[in-house]
C-alpha positions in Angstrom: -19.5 -21.7 54.7 -18.4 -23.0 51.2 -15.1 -24.1 52.8 -16.9 -26.2 55.4 -19.2 -27.7 52.7 -16.1 -28.6 50.6 -14.5 -30.1 53.7 -17.7 -32.2 54.4 -17.8 -33.3 50.8 -14.1 -34.3 50.8 -14.4 -36.2 54.1 -17.5 -38.1 52.9 -15.8 -38.9 49.6 -12.7 -40.3 51.5 -15.0 -42.4 53.8 -16.8 -43.8 50.7 -13.5 -44.5 48.9 -11.9 -46.2 51.8 -15.0 -48.4 52.4 -15.2 -49.6 48.8 -13.9 -53.1 48.2 -14.2 -54.3 51.8 -15.8 -57.7 52.3 -18.1 -56.3 55.0 -20.1 -53.1 54.5 -18.9 -50.2 56.5 -21.2 -47.5 57.7 -19.6 -44.1 57.1 -19.4 -42.0 60.3 -18.5 -38.4 60.4 -18.2 -36.4 63.5 -18.4 -32.6 63.1 -18.9 -31.7 66.7 -16.5 -29.2 68.0 -15.3 -25.8 67.1 -13.7 -25.0 63.8 -11.6 -22.1 62.7 -10.3 -21.0 59.4 -6.6 -21.5 59.6 -5.3 -20.2 56.3 -6.7 -18.9 53.0 -4.9 -19.9 49.9 -7.3 -19.4 47.0 -4.4 -17.6 45.3 -1.2 -19.2 46.7 1.5 -16.8 47.9 -0.6 -13.7 47.9 -1.4 -13.9 51.6 2.2 -15.0 52.3 3.8 -12.1 50.5 1.5 -9.1 50.9 -0.1 -9.5 54.3 2.2 -8.5 57.1 2.8 -11.1 59.9 0.9 -9.1 62.5 -2.2 -9.1 60.2 -2.2 -12.7 58.9 -4.6 -14.1 61.6 -7.0 -11.2 61.0 -6.8 -11.8 57.2 -7.4 -15.5 57.5 -10.4 -15.0 59.7 -12.0 -12.3 57.5 -14.7 -13.5 55.1 -13.6 -13.2 51.5 -16.5 -10.8 50.9 -14.9 -8.4 53.4 -11.3 -8.8 52.5 -11.1 -6.2 49.7 -12.3 -3.4 51.9 -10.0 -4.4 54.8 -6.8 -5.3 52.9 -6.8 -3.8 49.4 -4.7 -0.8 50.5 -2.2 -3.1 52.3 -1.8 -5.2 49.2 -1.6 -2.1 46.9 1.2 -0.6 49.1 3.0 -4.0 48.9 2.7 -4.1 45.1 4.1 -0.6 44.7 6.9 -1.3 47.2 8.0 -4.6 45.7 7.4 -4.3 42.0 9.2 -1.9 39.7 6.4 -2.7 37.2 4.1 -0.4 39.3 6.8 2.3 39.9 5.0 5.0 37.9 1.4 6.2 38.4 -0.9 4.5 35.9 1.4 1.5 35.3 -0.6 -1.6 34.6 0.0 -5.4 34.4 -0.9 -7.6 31.4 -4.5 -7.7 32.5 -4.7 -4.0 32.1 -5.0 -3.5 35.9 -3.1 -0.7 37.8 -1.8 -1.4 41.3 -5.1 -0.3 43.0 -7.3 -2.5 40.7 -5.0 -5.5 40.9 -4.8 -5.2 44.7 -8.6 -5.3 44.7 -8.5 -8.6 42.8 -5.8 -10.1 45.0 -7.3 -9.0 48.3 -10.3 -11.3 47.9 -8.6 -14.6 48.3 -10.9 -16.9 46.4 -10.4 -19.2 43.5 -12.7 -18.2 40.8 -13.9 -21.0 38.5 -15.5 -20.8 35.1 -18.5 -23.1 35.0 -19.0 -22.8 31.3 -15.5 -22.4 29.8 -11.9 -23.2 30.2 -10.7 -23.8 33.7 -7.2 -22.4 34.0 -5.1 -20.0 36.0 -3.7 -18.6 32.8 -3.3 -20.1 29.3 -2.5 -17.0 27.3 -6.2 -16.2 26.7 -8.1 -17.2 29.8 -7.0 -15.7 33.1 -8.1 -16.7 36.6 -10.9 -18.9 35.4 -9.9 -21.7 37.8 -6.9 -23.8 38.3 -5.7 -27.1 36.8 -3.2 -29.2 38.6 -0.5 -28.5 36.0 -1.0 -24.7 36.0 2.1 -22.9 36.9 0.3 -20.7 39.4 3.4 -19.1 41.0 4.9 -18.1 37.7 1.6 -16.6 36.6 1.4 -14.6 39.8 5.0 -13.4 39.4 4.3 -12.3 35.8 1.2 -10.4 36.9 3.1 -8.7 39.8 6.4 -8.0 38.1 6.0 -8.5 34.4 4.4 -5.2 33.5 2.0 -4.6 30.6 3.4 -7.3 28.3 5.2 -9.7 30.7 8.6 -8.4 29.6 9.5 -6.2 32.5 11.7 -7.6 35.3 12.3 -11.1 33.7 14.5 -12.2 36.7 11.5 -11.7 39.0 8.9 -13.1 36.7 9.5 -16.8 36.8 10.0 -19.4 39.6 11.7 -21.7 37.1 9.7 -24.7 38.3 8.1 -25.8 35.1 6.5 -29.1 36.0 5.4 -31.3 38.8 8.0 -33.8 40.2 6.0 -36.7 38.8 3.4 -36.7 36.0 -0.2 -36.3 37.1 -2.6 -39.2 36.6 -5.0 -39.1 33.7 -7.9 -40.4 35.8 -9.2 -39.8 39.4 -7.6 -38.9 41.8 -5.3 -37.2 39.2 -2.6 -36.3 41.7 0.8 -37.9 41.2 1.8 -40.7 43.5 3.9 -39.7 46.4 7.6 -40.0 45.9 
């Protein structure tokens, strides 16, 4: 439901922005008739891509986030243990202090958590998964949490995507996104 509300807000905002500055007023029209389906969940990019097997992706994408942990935590936990040497031993934890089972529970619910009264960042050294800024290096943070072990030093070759900035600088005012290249 929140995804649909966000979509409605985005479309209405785009209609408003495109109608500003015209000589003649334009009545915004939005048609939401039809059938809609959730196509892909990417609250945490790459998690669905890496840990959900191909034959389960449609089911995962159609599952409400509130039901994802129960349905997919074990699949993700098995993937963590199979892919990451940082979880090779029982009790191994990541830098958040989460073992494979607990971290799989966090990853299985594919939502973007957002702090409403603090720093909004994917990771800044202190705050973790409190939102996501455009410049946050989300994939490197995920790689560190998956492969980096307790202090981010395990498996350094697997813990960085080596993409340290956007192709172009982000804008300092709305719409914030860099111009296309």
